Backbone as XML, in Angstrom:
<?xml version="1.0"?>
<chain id="A" units="angstrom">
  <residue number="1" name="MET">
    <atom name="N" x="-63.908" y="-72.423" z="118.541"/>
    <atom name="CA" x="-63.691" y="-74.058" z="117.550"/>
    <atom name="C" x="-64.643" y="-72.872" z="116.271"/>
  </residue>
  <residue number="2" name="SER">
    <atom name="N" x="-65.532" y="-72.417" z="116.503"/>
    <atom name="CA" x="-66.527" y="-72.635" z="115.602"/>
    <atom name="C" x="-65.696" y="-71.344" z="114.100"/>
  </residue>
  <residue number="3" name="ASP">
    <atom name="N" x="-64.856" y="-70.262" z="115.097"/>
    <atom name="CA" x="-64.251" y="-69.416" z="114.513"/>
    <atom name="C" x="-63.008" y="-69.898" z="113.409"/>
  </residue>
  <residue number="4" name="PHE">
    <atom name="N" x="-62.458" y="-70.824" z="113.530"/>
    <atom name="CA" x="-61.156" y="-71.937" z="113.370"/>
    <atom name="C" x="-61.891" y="-72.164" z="112.235"/>
  </residue>
  <residue number="5" name="PHE">
    <atom name="N" x="-63.196" y="-72.897" z="112.473"/>
    <atom name="CA" x="-63.784" y="-73.832" z="110.978"/>
    <atom name="C" x="-64.113" y="-72.640" z="109.984"/>
  </residue>
  <residue number="6" name="THR">
    <atom name="N" x="-64.879" y="-71.760" z="110.480"/>
    <atom name="CA" x="-65.184" y="-71.186" z="109.339"/>
    <atom name="C" x="-64.169" y="-70.320" z="108.453"/>
  </residue>
  <residue number="7" name="LYS">
    <atom name="N" x="-63.178" y="-69.854" z="109.439"/>
    <atom name="CA" x="-61.809" y="-69.548" z="108.646"/>
    <atom name="C" x="-61.334" y="-70.520" z="107.696"/>
  </residue>
  <residue number="8" name="LYS">
    <atom name="N" x="-60.973" y="-71.465" z="108.044"/>
    <atom name="CA" x="-60.731" y="-72.356" z="106.831"/>
    <atom name="C" x="-61.778" y="-72.939" z="105.966"/>
  </residue>
  <residue number="9" name="ARG">
    <atom name="N" x="-62.754" y="-73.140" z="106.424"/>
    <atom name="CA" x="-63.885" y="-72.704" z="105.200"/>
    <atom name="C" x="-63.495" y="-71.906" z="104.144"/>
  </residue>
  <residue number="10" name="ILE">
    <atom name="N" x="-63.644" y="-71.142" z="104.692"/>
    <atom name="CA" x="-63.245" y="-69.203" z="103.630"/>
    <atom name="C" x="-62.130" y="-69.521" z="102.445"/>
  </residue>
  <residue number="11" name="ILE">
    <atom name="N" x="-60.848" y="-70.159" z="102.833"/>
    <atom name="CA" x="-59.590" y="-70.416" z="102.616"/>
    <atom name="C" x="-60.135" y="-71.556" z="101.406"/>
  </residue>
  <residue number="12" name="ILE">
    <atom name="N" x="-60.315" y="-72.546" z="102.131"/>
    <atom name="CA" x="-60.906" y="-73.379" z="100.794"/>
    <atom name="C" x="-61.506" y="-73.135" z="99.850"/>
  </residue>
  <residue number="13" name="LEU">
    <atom name="N" x="-62.906" y="-72.258" z="100.499"/>
    <atom name="CA" x="-63.446" y="-71.677" z="99.046"/>
    <atom name="C" x="-62.844" y="-71.160" z="98.157"/>
  </residue>
  <residue number="14" name="ILE">
    <atom name="N" x="-62.252" y="-69.865" z="98.852"/>
    <atom name="CA" x="-61.493" y="-69.204" z="98.086"/>
    <atom name="C" x="-60.033" y="-69.808" z="97.143"/>
  </residue>
  <residue number="15" name="ILE">
    <atom name="N" x="-59.709" y="-70.700" z="97.303"/>
    <atom name="CA" x="-58.585" y="-71.685" z="96.942"/>
    <atom name="C" x="-59.359" y="-72.806" z="95.279"/>
  </residue>
  <residue number="16" name="ILE">
    <atom name="N" x="-60.749" y="-73.220" z="95.832"/>
    <atom name="CA" x="-61.423" y="-73.856" z="95.270"/>
    <atom name="C" x="-61.901" y="-73.166" z="93.824"/>
  </residue>
  <residue number="17" name="CYS">
    <atom name="N" x="-62.256" y="-71.498" z="94.040"/>
    <atom name="CA" x="-62.775" y="-70.528" z="93.370"/>
    <atom name="C" x="-61.632" y="-70.072" z="92.328"/>
  </residue>
  <residue number="18" name="LEU">
    <atom name="N" x="-60.327" y="-69.636" z="92.865"/>
    <atom name="CA" x="-59.465" y="-70.148" z="91.878"/>
    <atom name="C" x="-58.943" y="-70.965" z="91.173"/>
  </residue>
  <residue number="19" name="VAL">
    <atom name="N" x="-58.663" y="-72.071" z="91.688"/>
    <atom name="CA" x="-58.680" y="-73.550" z="90.615"/>
    <atom name="C" x="-59.653" y="-73.268" z="89.914"/>
  </residue>
  <residue number="20" name="GLY">
    <atom name="N" x="-60.739" y="-72.869" z="89.898"/>
    <atom name="CA" x="-61.982" y="-73.194" z="89.392"/>
    <atom name="C" x="-61.747" y="-71.845" z="88.059"/>
  </residue>
  <residue number="21" name="ILE">
    <atom name="N" x="-61.483" y="-71.029" z="88.314"/>
    <atom name="CA" x="-61.788" y="-69.880" z="87.434"/>
    <atom name="C" x="-60.148" y="-70.196" z="86.669"/>
  </residue>
  <residue number="22" name="ILE">
    <atom name="N" x="-59.522" y="-70.732" z="87.308"/>
    <atom name="CA" x="-57.893" y="-71.175" z="85.966"/>
    <atom name="C" x="-58.125" y="-72.396" z="85.077"/>
  </residue>
  <residue number="23" name="LEU">
    <atom name="N" x="-58.947" y="-73.237" z="85.505"/>
    <atom name="CA" x="-59.213" y="-74.340" z="84.790"/>
    <atom name="C" x="-60.632" y="-73.887" z="83.811"/>
  </residue>
  <residue number="24" name="GLY">
    <atom name="N" x="-61.401" y="-73.391" z="84.425"/>
    <atom name="CA" x="-62.629" y="-72.906" z="83.238"/>
    <atom name="C" x="-61.888" y="-72.051" z="82.039"/>
  </residue>
  <residue number="25" name="ARG">
    <atom name="N" x="-60.819" y="-71.078" z="82.359"/>
    <atom name="CA" x="-60.362" y="-70.506" z="81.419"/>
    <atom name="C" x="-59.689" y="-71.478" z="79.876"/>
  </residue>
  <residue number="26" name="LEU">
    <atom name="N" x="-58.895" y="-72.360" z="80.833"/>
    <atom name="CA" x="-57.942" y="-73.169" z="80.068"/>
    <atom name="C" x="-58.861" y="-74.494" z="79.176"/>
  </residue>
  <residue number="27" name="VAL">
    <atom name="N" x="-60.160" y="-74.590" z="80.361"/>
    <atom name="CA" x="-61.229" y="-75.550" z="79.163"/>
    <atom name="C" x="-61.876" y="-74.300" z="78.334"/>
  </residue>
  <residue number="28" name="PHE">
    <atom name="N" x="-62.449" y="-73.529" z="78.835"/>
    <atom name="CA" x="-62.940" y="-72.528" z="77.432"/>
    <atom name="C" x="-62.306" y="-72.084" z="76.286"/>
  </residue>
  <residue number="29" name="ARG">
    <atom name="N" x="-60.924" y="-72.039" z="76.779"/>
    <atom name="CA" x="-59.731" y="-71.866" z="75.800"/>
    <atom name="C" x="-60.183" y="-72.945" z="74.451"/>
  </residue>
  <residue number="30" name="ALA">
    <atom name="N" x="-59.269" y="-74.193" z="75.031"/>
    <atom name="CA" x="-59.151" y="-75.101" z="74.309"/>
    <atom name="C" x="-60.590" y="-76.176" z="73.500"/>
  </residue>
  <residue number="31" name="PHE">
    <atom name="N" x="-61.308" y="-75.702" z="74.079"/>
    <atom name="CA" x="-63.174" y="-75.653" z="73.824"/>
    <atom name="C" x="-63.138" y="-75.123" z="72.394"/>
  </residue>
  <residue number="32" name="ILE">
    <atom name="N" x="-62.891" y="-73.866" z="72.607"/>
    <atom name="CA" x="-63.581" y="-72.629" z="71.878"/>
    <atom name="C" x="-61.658" y="-72.959" z="70.474"/>
  </residue>
  <residue number="33" name="ASN">
    <atom name="N" x="-60.607" y="-73.485" z="71.286"/>
    <atom name="CA" x="-59.999" y="-73.911" z="69.456"/>
    <atom name="C" x="-60.569" y="-75.180" z="68.661"/>
  </residue>
  <residue number="34" name="LEU">
    <atom name="N" x="-61.040" y="-75.873" z="69.566"/>
    <atom name="CA" x="-61.465" y="-77.017" z="68.916"/>
    <atom name="C" x="-62.490" y="-76.852" z="68.315"/>
  </residue>
  <residue number="35" name="LEU">
    <atom name="N" x="-63.342" y="-75.781" z="68.622"/>
    <atom name="CA" x="-64.480" y="-75.706" z="67.820"/>
    <atom name="C" x="-64.221" y="-74.724" z="66.407"/>
  </residue>
  <residue number="36" name="LEU">
    <atom name="N" x="-62.836" y="-73.670" z="66.639"/>
    <atom name="CA" x="-62.737" y="-73.249" z="65.520"/>
    <atom name="C" x="-61.479" y="-73.699" z="64.439"/>
  </residue>
  <residue number="37" name="GLY">
    <atom name="N" x="-61.108" y="-74.931" z="64.999"/>
    <atom name="CA" x="-60.042" y="-75.618" z="64.244"/>
    <atom name="C" x="-58.837" y="-75.055" z="64.165"/>
  </residue>
  <residue number="38" name="GLY">
    <atom name="N" x="-59.083" y="-73.627" z="64.749"/>
    <atom name="CA" x="-57.496" y="-72.631" z="64.301"/>
    <atom name="C" x="-57.508" y="-72.395" z="62.881"/>
  </residue>
  <residue number="39" name="THR">
    <atom name="N" x="-58.798" y="-72.434" z="62.236"/>
    <atom name="CA" x="-58.772" y="-72.069" z="61.010"/>
    <atom name="C" x="-59.533" y="-70.843" z="60.824"/>
  </residue>
  <residue number="40" name="LEU">
    <atom name="N" x="-60.454" y="-70.601" z="61.682"/>
    <atom name="CA" x="-61.688" y="-69.837" z="60.906"/>
    <atom name="C" x="-60.908" y="-68.203" z="61.256"/>
  </residue>
  <residue number="41" name="PHE">
    <atom name="N" x="-60.301" y="-67.929" z="62.603"/>
    <atom name="CA" x="-59.539" y="-66.734" z="62.689"/>
    <atom name="C" x="-58.074" y="-67.073" z="63.145"/>
  </residue>
  <residue number="42" name="GLY">
    <atom name="N" x="-57.314" y="-67.563" z="61.967"/>
    <atom name="CA" x="-56.496" y="-67.993" z="61.861"/>
    <atom name="C" x="-55.623" y="-68.565" z="63.179"/>
  </residue>
  <residue number="43" name="GLY">
    <atom name="N" x="-56.633" y="-69.035" z="64.328"/>
    <atom name="CA" x="-56.329" y="-69.452" z="65.773"/>
    <atom name="C" x="-55.606" y="-68.105" z="66.269"/>
  </residue>
  <residue number="44" name="ASN">
    <atom name="N" x="-56.107" y="-67.028" z="65.922"/>
    <atom name="CA" x="-55.288" y="-66.063" z="67.212"/>
    <atom name="C" x="-56.943" y="-65.067" z="67.230"/>
  </residue>
  <residue number="45" name="LEU">
    <atom name="N" x="-57.579" y="-66.269" z="67.770"/>
    <atom name="CA" x="-58.789" y="-65.370" z="68.267"/>
    <atom name="C" x="-58.685" y="-65.308" z="69.587"/>
  </residue>
  <residue number="46" name="LEU">
    <atom name="N" x="-58.077" y="-66.209" z="70.770"/>
    <atom name="CA" x="-57.749" y="-65.763" z="71.713"/>
    <atom name="C" x="-55.966" y="-65.997" z="72.217"/>
  </residue>
</chain>
């Protein structure tokens, strides 16, 4: 029973990590775009 829960927990952690990385990259990119205003580097930095 405990083995089932640990496997489930690991799978959930992996999913959360993947979603976090994807969202983090999107938020980071949007933040940089807002920061630069799309003018400093012609909007082609990322």
